[in-house]
MDAnalysis code that builds the backbone (N, CA, C; Angstrom):
import MDAnalysis as mda
import numpy as np

u = mda.Universe.empty(390, n_residues=130, atom_resindex=np.repeat(np.arange(130), 3), trajectory=True)
u.add_TopologyAttr("name", ["N", "CA", "C"] * 130)
u.add_TopologyAttr("resid", np.arange(1, 131))
u.add_TopologyAttr("resname", ["GLY", "ALA", "TRP", "GLY", "ARG", "THR", "ALA", "VAL", "GLY", "ALA", "ALA", "CYS", "PRO", "HIS", "PRO", "LEU", "PRO", "PRO", "PHE", "SER", "CYS", "SER", "VAL", "PRO", "LYS", "PRO", "ALA", "ALA", "PRO", "ALA", "THR", "ASP", "ALA", "ARG", "ARG", "LEU", "THR", "PRO", "HIS", "ASP", "VAL", "LYS", "VAL", "THR", "MET", "ALA", "LEU", "GLY", "ASP", "SER", "ILE", "THR", "ALA", "GLY", "PHE", "ALA", "MET", "ILE", "GLY", "LEU", "PRO", "PRO", "ALA", "ASP", "LEU", "ARG", "GLU", "PHE", "ARG", "ALA", "GLU", "VAL", "PHE", "SER", "ILE", "GLY", "GLY", "SER", "ALA", "ASP", "ALA", "ALA", "ALA", "ILE", "THR", "LEU", "PRO", "LYS", "VAL", "LEU", "LYS", "ALA", "ALA", "THR", "GLY", "ALA", "ARG", "ALA", "LEU", "PRO", "VAL", "GLY", "VAL", "ALA", "GLU", "GLY", "TRP", "THR", "TRP", "PRO", "LEU", "THR", "LYS", "GLY", "ALA", "TYR", "LEU", "ASP", "ALA", "ALA", "VAL", "SER", "GLY", "ALA", "LYS", "VAL", "GLN", "GLY", "VAL", "PRO"])
u.atoms.positions = np.array([
    [-3.243, 57.328, -98.813],
    [-4.553, 57.402, -98.217],
    [-5.169, 56.023, -98.086],
    [-6.471, 55.983, -97.939],
    [-7.205, 54.742, -97.721],
    [-7.260, 53.863, -98.964],
    [-6.899, 54.388, -100.114],
    [-7.006, 53.605, -101.349],
    [-6.098, 52.396, -101.348],
    [-4.947, 52.429, -100.656],
    [-3.988, 51.334, -100.722],
    [-4.068, 50.369, -99.564],
    [-5.119, 50.444, -98.736],
    [-5.236, 49.541, -97.599],
    [-6.346, 48.543, -97.833],
    [-6.271, 47.447, -97.108],
    [-7.355, 46.484, -97.143],
    [-8.376, 46.880, -96.102],
    [-9.502, 46.184, -96.072],
    [-10.585, 46.518, -95.156],
    [-10.176, 46.411, -93.693],
    [-9.192, 45.595, -93.375],
    [-8.783, 45.447, -91.983],
    [-7.607, 46.351, -91.648],
    [-7.226, 47.238, -92.560],
    [-6.191, 48.221, -92.291],
    [-4.771, 47.774, -92.597],
    [-4.564, 46.544, -92.998],
    [-3.224, 46.056, -93.330],
    [-2.801, 46.605, -94.688],
    [-1.515, 46.573, -94.940],
    [-1.021, 47.049, -96.227],
    [-1.534, 46.155, -97.346],
    [-2.010, 46.755, -98.406],
    [-2.517, 46.006, -99.543],
    [-1.339, 45.423, -100.324],
    [-1.367, 44.121, -100.673],
    [-0.243, 43.537, -101.406],
    [-0.100, 44.108, -102.819],
    [-1.158, 44.677, -103.353],
    [-1.138, 45.269, -104.691],
    [-1.789, 46.645, -104.629],
    [-1.121, 47.643, -104.041],
    [-1.745, 48.959, -103.900],
    [-2.006, 49.601, -105.261],
    [-3.081, 50.316, -105.335],
    [-3.426, 51.017, -106.565],
    [-2.697, 52.348, -106.637],
    [-2.353, 52.787, -107.834],
    [-1.727, 54.103, -107.964],
    [-2.760, 55.190, -107.672],
    [-2.335, 56.398, -107.383],
    [-3.287, 57.482, -107.139],
    [-4.197, 57.691, -108.348],
    [-5.438, 58.035, -108.095],
    [-6.389, 58.282, -109.171],
    [-6.150, 59.683, -109.693],
    [-5.582, 59.807, -110.870],
    [-5.239, 61.124, -111.398],
    [-5.979, 61.447, -112.690],
    [-6.934, 60.625, -113.046],
    [-7.696, 60.851, -114.267],
    [-8.819, 61.840, -113.984],
    [-8.940, 62.852, -114.797],
    [-10.053, 63.782, -114.608],
    [-11.084, 63.543, -115.712],
    [-12.325, 63.645, -115.333],
    [-13.420, 63.464, -116.277],
    [-14.018, 64.837, -116.529],
    [-13.930, 65.348, -117.755],
    [-14.465, 66.682, -118.017],
    [-15.966, 66.742, -117.763],
    [-16.406, 67.827, -117.163],
    [-17.827, 68.010, -116.881],
    [-18.520, 68.454, -118.164],
    [-19.608, 67.773, -118.543],
    [-20.318, 68.170, -119.758],
    [-21.019, 69.519, -119.560],
    [-21.308, 70.184, -120.663],
    [-21.969, 71.497, -120.602],
    [-23.388, 71.392, -120.051],
    [-24.039, 70.272, -120.317],
    [-25.415, 70.076, -119.847],
    [-25.584, 68.637, -119.380],
    [-26.516, 68.382, -118.464],
    [-26.763, 67.001, -118.023],
    [-27.201, 66.121, -119.195],
    [-26.898, 64.838, -119.096],
    [-27.273, 63.888, -120.152],
    [-28.786, 63.791, -120.264],
    [-29.246, 63.631, -121.489],
    [-30.684, 63.479, -121.726],
    [-31.054, 62.040, -122.056],
    [-30.060, 61.174, -122.273],
    [-30.317, 59.752, -122.451],
    [-29.118, 58.969, -121.926],
    [-29.305, 57.673, -121.699],
    [-28.301, 56.828, -121.049],
    [-26.990, 56.743, -121.830],
    [-27.010, 56.897, -123.137],
    [-25.786, 56.800, -123.920],
    [-24.855, 57.978, -123.711],
    [-25.343, 59.052, -123.142],
    [-24.529, 60.246, -122.932],
    [-24.159, 60.475, -121.454],
    [-24.448, 59.494, -120.610],
    [-24.143, 59.631, -119.182],
    [-22.645, 59.736, -118.932],
    [-22.268, 60.548, -117.971],
    [-20.900, 60.631, -117.497],
    [-20.936, 60.463, -115.973],
    [-19.797, 60.266, -115.330],
    [-19.798, 60.174, -113.868],
    [-20.424, 61.397, -113.193],
    [-20.379, 62.544, -113.849],
    [-20.970, 63.765, -113.277],
    [-22.487, 63.680, -113.178],
    [-23.108, 62.822, -113.962],
    [-24.570, 62.692, -113.942],
    [-25.066, 61.807, -112.799],
    [-24.181, 61.034, -112.182],
    [-24.590, 60.100, -111.125],
    [-24.664, 60.846, -109.791],
    [-25.857, 60.937, -109.250],
    [-26.069, 61.629, -107.973],
    [-26.521, 60.675, -106.876],
    [-27.020, 59.492, -107.263],
    [-27.560, 58.519, -106.316],
    [-27.036, 57.138, -106.685],
    [-26.656, 56.355, -105.670],
    [-26.288, 54.959, -105.897],
    [-27.256, 54.079, -105.123],
    [-27.631, 52.962, -105.740],
    [-28.560, 52.010, -105.137],
    [-28.084, 50.607, -105.480],
    [-28.452, 49.642, -104.649],
    [-28.077, 48.262, -104.928],
    [-29.163, 47.317, -104.442],
    [-29.330, 46.239, -105.166],
    [-30.263, 45.181, -104.826],
    [-29.496, 43.881, -105.013],
    [-29.553, 42.988, -104.042],
    [-28.806, 41.758, -104.213],
    [-28.906, 40.825, -103.031],
    [-27.912, 39.940, -102.951],
    [-27.887, 38.912, -101.914],
    [-26.722, 39.167, -100.966],
    [-26.146, 38.120, -100.405],
    [-25.091, 38.260, -99.403],
    [-23.839, 38.950, -99.935],
    [-23.565, 38.867, -101.224],
    [-22.390, 39.545, -101.779],
    [-22.581, 41.053, -101.693],
    [-23.743, 41.546, -102.076],
    [-24.024, 42.974, -102.020],
    [-24.234, 43.448, -100.587],
    [-24.611, 42.553, -99.692],
    [-24.757, 42.901, -98.280],
    [-23.413, 42.865, -97.553],
    [-22.395, 42.245, -98.140],
    [-21.083, 42.161, -97.516],
    [-21.008, 41.135, -96.400],
    [-21.788, 40.064, -96.525],
    [-21.856, 39.050, -95.474],
    [-20.497, 38.415, -95.194],
    [-20.052, 38.493, -93.941],
    [-18.825, 37.855, -93.455],
    [-17.586, 38.199, -94.275],
    [-17.519, 39.385, -94.850],
    [-16.369, 39.714, -95.689],
    [-15.157, 40.181, -94.890],
    [-15.338, 40.428, -93.597],
    [-14.224, 40.773, -92.712],
    [-14.300, 39.835, -91.513],
    [-13.183, 39.369, -91.044],
    [-13.189, 38.478, -89.894],
    [-13.344, 37.033, -90.320],
    [-13.498, 36.191, -89.352],
    [-13.607, 34.763, -89.617],
    [-14.896, 34.206, -89.037],
    [-15.665, 33.473, -89.853],
    [-16.861, 32.812, -89.316],
    [-16.431, 31.711, -88.356],
    [-17.183, 31.345, -87.378],
    [-18.494, 31.881, -87.032],
    [-18.430, 33.091, -86.109],
    [-17.217, 33.506, -85.740],
    [-17.087, 34.612, -84.781],
    [-17.648, 35.924, -85.317],
    [-17.505, 36.168, -86.615],
    [-17.947, 37.449, -87.151],
    [-18.794, 37.233, -88.401],
    [-20.075, 37.135, -88.212],
    [-21.001, 36.890, -89.323],
    [-21.856, 38.116, -89.636],
    [-21.301, 39.286, -89.425],
    [-22.036, 40.512, -89.749],
    [-21.959, 40.794, -91.251],
    [-22.764, 41.734, -91.708],
    [-22.742, 42.204, -93.097],
    [-22.028, 43.556, -93.108],
    [-20.904, 43.625, -93.771],
    [-20.088, 44.832, -93.802],
    [-20.428, 45.654, -95.038],
    [-21.539, 46.334, -94.983],
    [-22.074, 47.063, -96.137],
    [-21.187, 48.212, -96.592],
    [-20.467, 48.841, -95.687],
    [-19.593, 49.959, -96.046],
    [-18.439, 49.535, -96.948],
    [-18.110, 48.246, -96.975],
    [-16.969, 47.743, -97.732],
    [-17.346, 47.166, -99.100],
    [-18.626, 47.079, -99.416],
    [-19.092, 46.445, -100.654],
    [-18.774, 47.332, -101.859],
    [-18.206, 46.746, -102.909],
    [-17.771, 47.513, -104.082],
    [-18.888, 48.336, -104.699],
    [-20.061, 47.763, -104.873],
    [-21.112, 48.434, -105.641],
    [-21.771, 49.599, -104.919],
    [-21.746, 49.636, -103.578],
    [-22.509, 50.676, -102.872],
    [-21.851, 51.190, -101.607],
    [-20.799, 50.543, -101.134],
    [-20.154, 50.972, -99.894],
    [-19.463, 52.313, -100.040],
    [-19.208, 52.936, -98.896],
    [-18.516, 54.206, -99.025],
    [-18.338, 55.032, -97.784],
    [-18.512, 54.486, -96.608],
    [-18.311, 55.335, -95.439],
    [-16.847, 55.745, -95.346],
    [-16.603, 56.895, -94.761],
    [-15.258, 57.470, -94.714],
    [-14.257, 56.585, -93.991],
    [-14.705, 55.835, -92.981],
    [-13.772, 55.007, -92.234],
    [-13.511, 53.652, -92.892],
    [-14.220, 53.330, -93.968],
    [-13.997, 52.077, -94.693],
    [-12.845, 52.268, -95.677],
    [-11.940, 51.305, -95.714],
    [-10.757, 51.419, -96.559],
    [-10.963, 50.855, -97.959],
    [-12.056, 50.170, -98.198],
    [-12.276, 49.509, -99.484],
    [-12.454, 50.509, -100.623],
    [-12.010, 50.105, -101.794],
    [-12.258, 50.891, -103.004],
    [-13.658, 50.521, -103.475],
    [-14.533, 51.500, -103.545],
    [-15.922, 51.248, -103.922],
    [-16.332, 52.151, -105.079],
    [-17.368, 51.759, -105.779],
    [-17.847, 52.551, -106.910],
    [-18.210, 53.982, -106.506],
    [-18.932, 54.208, -105.396],
    [-19.209, 55.595, -105.011],
    [-17.936, 56.412, -104.757],
    [-16.902, 55.804, -104.191],
    [-15.649, 56.528, -103.963],
    [-14.943, 56.846, -105.272],
    [-15.000, 55.926, -106.235],
    [-14.401, 56.174, -107.550],
    [-15.147, 57.307, -108.248],
    [-16.474, 57.310, -108.157],
    [-17.257, 58.405, -108.765],
    [-16.877, 59.746, -108.153],
    [-16.723, 59.780, -106.842],
    [-16.340, 61.023, -106.166],
    [-14.974, 61.497, -106.645],
    [-14.002, 60.570, -106.723],
    [-12.657, 60.928, -107.173],
    [-12.644, 61.387, -108.627],
    [-13.422, 60.711, -109.476],
    [-13.430, 61.031, -110.905],
    [-14.054, 62.390, -111.198],
    [-14.996, 62.793, -110.385],
    [-15.705, 64.049, -110.642],
    [-15.200, 65.217, -109.810],
    [-14.400, 64.925, -108.795],
    [-13.936, 65.984, -107.907],
    [-15.032, 66.476, -106.968],
    [-16.073, 65.677, -106.797],
    [-17.188, 66.070, -105.929],
    [-16.714, 66.179, -104.486],
    [-17.404, 67.006, -103.725],
    [-17.064, 67.169, -102.304],
    [-17.630, 66.045, -101.454],
    [-18.689, 65.398, -101.925],
    [-19.343, 64.351, -101.150],
    [-19.602, 63.130, -102.028],
    [-19.812, 62.013, -101.378],
    [-20.185, 60.789, -102.087],
    [-21.607, 60.927, -102.613],
    [-21.979, 60.125, -103.622],
    [-23.373, 60.159, -104.086],
    [-24.329, 59.779, -102.951],
    [-25.553, 60.215, -103.035],
    [-26.585, 59.845, -102.060],
    [-26.802, 58.344, -102.134],
    [-27.012, 57.698, -100.998],
    [-27.378, 56.289, -100.981],
    [-26.297, 55.320, -100.589],
    [-25.053, 55.783, -100.389],
    [-23.986, 54.836, -100.055],
    [-24.287, 54.116, -98.752],
    [-23.879, 52.856, -98.703],
    [-24.065, 52.056, -97.496],
    [-22.944, 52.359, -96.518],
    [-23.293, 52.453, -95.267],
    [-22.306, 52.712, -94.218],
    [-22.453, 51.689, -93.109],
    [-21.357, 51.410, -92.432],
    [-21.400, 50.549, -91.261],
    [-21.673, 49.095, -91.588],
    [-22.308, 48.414, -90.638],
    [-22.605, 46.994, -90.789],
    [-24.006, 46.715, -90.269],
    [-24.533, 45.556, -90.652],
    [-25.849, 45.110, -90.184],
    [-25.752, 43.638, -89.822],
    [-26.762, 43.137, -89.137],
    [-26.856, 41.710, -88.860],
    [-27.453, 41.004, -90.060],
    [-27.097, 39.743, -90.306],
    [-27.677, 39.006, -91.440],
    [-29.198, 39.019, -91.410],
    [-29.781, 39.002, -92.594],
    [-31.224, 39.020, -92.843],
    [-31.870, 40.365, -92.543],
    [-31.061, 41.404, -92.300],
    [-31.595, 42.751, -92.190],
    [-32.150, 43.125, -93.558],
    [-33.284, 43.782, -93.587],
    [-33.919, 44.139, -94.862],
    [-33.269, 45.371, -95.481],
    [-31.957, 45.323, -95.662],
    [-31.238, 46.401, -96.310],
    [-30.829, 47.499, -95.360],
    [-30.082, 48.459, -95.889],
    [-29.598, 49.608, -95.137],
    [-29.528, 50.787, -96.086],
    [-30.376, 51.772, -95.856],
    [-30.486, 52.958, -96.702],
    [-30.822, 52.505, -98.129],
    [-30.015, 52.818, -99.122],
    [-30.349, 52.407, -100.492],
    [-29.628, 51.137, -100.919],
    [-29.037, 50.426, -99.966],
    [-28.476, 49.091, -100.204],
    [-29.543, 48.107, -99.734],
    [-30.346, 47.616, -100.657],
    [-31.480, 46.758, -100.317],
    [-31.144, 45.279, -100.353],
    [-29.865, 44.946, -100.284],
    [-29.455, 43.546, -100.311],
    [-29.882, 42.823, -99.042],
    [-30.240, 41.543, -99.199],
    [-30.594, 40.682, -98.075],
    [-29.848, 39.362, -98.264],
    [-29.031, 39.006, -97.277],
    [-28.300, 37.739, -97.370],
    [-29.285, 36.592, -97.531],
    [-28.992, 35.697, -98.462],
    [-29.861, 34.552, -98.725],
    [-30.983, 34.837, -99.702],
    [-31.054, 36.051, -100.213],
    [-32.121, 36.410, -101.159],
    [-31.971, 35.592, -102.440],
    [-33.094, 35.287, -103.050],
    [-33.121, 34.578, -104.327],
    [-33.939, 35.388, -105.314],
    [-33.641, 35.270, -106.576],
    [-34.342, 36.038, -107.585],
    [-35.830, 35.731, -107.601],
    [-36.220, 34.535, -107.182],
    [-37.631, 34.176, -107.145],
    [-38.392, 35.037, -106.141],
    [-37.705, 35.571, -105.139],
    [-38.358, 36.371, -104.117],
    [-38.449, 37.845, -104.444],
    [-37.958, 38.261, -105.601],
    [-38.009, 39.679, -105.986],
    [-39.367, 39.963, -106.627],
    [-40.096, 40.970, -106.106],
    [-41.428, 41.262, -106.678],
    [-41.343, 41.819, -108.094],
])
């Protein structure tokens, strides 16, 4: 499947083995952070700079300076993206039918004020965070 490919569709030089680990579902939802399991995660969000926005991560600058948010590890997850991302790992680990709410899809132009729950902005600095 898509787990062993790179973002541009070429064969991955180090493909990952199939994810066969199952995470048992707890009897009740966690009541504090120390008891969280992947089953408790329903929403993913990200705040950051060009790394979290996926700036120029596919293609070669200056021809392709878009932000490839669907490919970002922390929040990416559109079905057509081949990257291994945290939302996809959560889905595989829990056997969920859908990705968590908030995954970033597609691409944006640099300096876009985020996309859905991926609030990353290329060039952002911690001093600018309210």
